C-alpha positions in Angstrom: 22.6 48.5 -3.3 25.9 48.3 -1.3 28.3 45.4 -1.6 27.6 44.4 2.0 23.8 44.3 1.3 24.4 42.2 -1.8 26.6 39.8 0.2 24.0 39.4 2.9 21.4 38.7 0.3 23.6 36.1 -1.4 24.3 34.5 1.9 20.7 34.3 2.8 19.9 32.8 -0.6 22.7 30.2 -0.2 21.4 29.3 3.3 17.9 28.7 2.0 19.2 26.7 -0.9 21.3 24.5 1.3 18.4 23.8 3.6 16.1 23.0 0.7 18.7 20.6 -0.9 19.6 19.1 2.5 16.0 18.1 3.0 15.9 16.5 -0.5 19.2 14.7 0.0 18.3 13.4 3.5 15.0 12.2 2.2 16.8 10.2 -0.5 19.9 9.0 1.3 19.5 9.6 5.0 20.8 12.2 7.4 24.4 10.9 7.1 24.6 11.5 3.4 27.9 13.2 2.3 27.9 16.9 2.8 30.1 17.2 -0.4 27.1 16.0 -2.3 24.9 18.6 -0.6 27.4 21.3 -1.8 27.2 19.9 -5.4 23.4 19.8 -5.4 23.2 23.4 -4.0 25.8 24.6 -6.6 28.2 25.9 -3.9 31.6 25.0 -2.7 32.2 22.8 0.4 33.5 25.9 2.3 30.2 27.6 1.8 28.4 24.6 3.4 30.6 24.8 6.5 30.4 28.6 6.8 26.6 28.1 7.2 26.7 24.9 9.1 29.9 24.2 11.0 29.1 20.5 11.2 26.4 18.0 10.3 24.7 18.3 13.7 24.2 22.0 13.2 22.5 21.4 9.9 20.3 18.6 11.4 19.3 20.9 14.3 18.3 23.7 12.0 16.2 21.3 9.9 14.5 20.2 13.1 13.8 23.8 14.3 12.5 24.7 10.8 10.1 21.7 11.0 8.8 23.0 14.4 8.3 26.5 12.8 6.3 24.9 10.0 4.0 23.3 12.6 3.5 26.8 14.1 2.6 28.0 10.6 -0.1 25.3 10.3 -1.7 26.2 13.7 -3.9 29.2 12.7 -5.7 27.2 10.0 -6.2 24.2 12.2 -7.2 26.0 15.3 -9.3 28.6 13.5 -11.6 26.0 11.8 -15.3 26.6 12.1 -15.9 23.6 14.3 -13.9 21.4 16.6 -14.4 18.4 14.3 -13.1 20.4 11.4 -10.0 21.2 13.5 -9.5 17.5 14.1 -9.8 16.7 10.4 -7.3 19.4 9.5 -4.9 18.4 12.2 -4.8 14.8 11.0 -4.8 15.7 7.3 -2.2 18.5 7.3 0.2 16.9 9.7 -0.2 13.4 8.1 0.7 14.9 4.7 3.5 16.9 6.2 5.1 13.8 7.7 4.6 11.8 4.5 6.4 14.5 2.5 9.3 14.6 5.0 10.6 11.0 5.3 13.8 12.3 6.9 12.0 13.6 10.0 12.2 10.5 12.3 16.0 10.4 11.9 16.3 14.1 12.5 14.2 13.8 15.6 16.3 11.0 17.0 19.5 12.9 16.3 18.4 16.1 18.0 17.2 14.0 21.0 20.7 12.6 21.2 22.4 15.9 20.9 20.2 17.8 23.4 17.6 15.8 25.4 16.5 19.1 27.0 15.4 20.5 23.6 11.7 19.5 23.6 9.7 22.2 21.7 7.1 19.6 20.6 5.6 19.5 24.1 4.4 23.1 23.7 1.8 21.8 21.3 0.1 19.7 23.9 -2.4 22.3 25.2 -3.3 23.3 21.6 -4.1 19.8 20.6 -5.9 19.1 23.9 -8.0 22.2 23.3 -9.1 21.2 19.8 -9.9 17.7 21.1 -12.0 19.1 24.0 -13.9 21.4 21.5 -14.7 18.5 19.2 -15.8 16.3 22.1 -18.0 19.0 23.5 -19.7 19.2 20.1 -20.4 15.4 20.3 -18.4 14.9 17.1 -15.3 13.2 18.4 -15.1 10.0 20.5 -14.9 10.9 24.2 -12.0 8.6 24.8 -9.6 10.0 22.1 -6.5 11.8 23.4 -3.8 14.0 21.9 -1.4 11.0 21.8 -4.0 9.1 19.8 -4.0 11.8 17.2 -0.2 12.0 17.2 0.1 8.2 16.6 -2.5 8.4 13.8 -0.5 11.2 12.2 2.6 9.0 12.4 0.8 6.1 10.8 -0.5 8.2 7.9 2.9 9.9 7.5 4.6 6.5 7.2 2.9 6.1 3.8 5.6 8.4 2.6 8.0 5.4 2.6 6.3 4.3 -0.6 7.4 7.5 -2.3 5.4 10.0 -4.4 3.8 7.2 -6.4 1.5 6.3 -3.5 0.7 9.8 -2.3 -2.3 10.3 -4.6 -4.0 7.4 -2.8 -3.2 8.2 0.8 -6.5 9.9 1.4 -8.2 6.5 1.4 -6.4 5.7 4.7 -7.1 9.3 5.9 -10.9 8.6 5.4 -10.7 5.4 7.3 -8.9 7.1 10.2 -11.3 10.0 10.4 -14.3 7.7 10.4 -12.8 5.8 13.3 -12.5 9.0 15.3 -16.1 10.0 14.9 -18.4 9.7 17.9 -21.2 7.3 17.2 -23.2 4.6 19.0 -21.7 1.2 19.2 -18.0 2.1 19.2 -15.7 -0.4 20.8 -14.3 1.0 24.1 -10.5 1.7 24.3 -8.9 -1.4 25.9 -6.3 0.6 28.0 -5.8 4.2 29.1 -3.8 6.5 26.8 -0.1 7.3 27.1 0.9 10.6 28.7 1.8 13.2 26.0 5.3 13.9 27.4 6.1 10.2 27.4 4.9 9.9 23.8 7.0 12.9 22.8 10.2 11.4 24.2 9.3 8.0 22.7 8.7 9.4 19.3 12.1 11.1 19.3 13.8 7.9 20.1 12.0 5.4 17.8 13.7 3.3 15.2 17.0 1.5 15.2 19.9 3.1 17.1 22.3 4.9 14.7 25.8 3.6 14.3 28.5 5.4 16.4 29.8 8.5 14.8 
């Protein structure tokens, strides 16, 4: 192995370690946690942090794009389920657990929306979610008035259980069961009181939710 190959391998390993430790640090202390602490946790010098991420915003942007890639990784299992209803179950379960395990995501989403309002990769998932909803509704398994935004909101609600930390996560499937039962098509359901929000509007709203950050 040449020295250049070894250097590239070391750089890739450092990059992955920095991303992993950044997610842990941001989960504990927020996305404005000191980058010197990130360097210490990753076992590298401060210069190494800035060689990989020239500033905090570059790090936040990569964490965001990594999260979008993780959603793509979940898609084959969800969309390939044997029934539309099973796809709905997997969508709510997998994404709810993913959000609960990533409490830094709302702040990351807000920051990226501030940095680049035109960067909206989340909207590309709309036709996929609409497709699995249509399939489940055609089976008669999912309420006919459920929309992609409804599922997105329910994922956020389940994901918010992550605020209680790992101590509560063994119990979160209780709320998952209640949510899934509420989505099932059955006689006597209460009609939705208002039409659903447009997906694009929900996407932009979800990236702006929460208190405004302090000026940087």
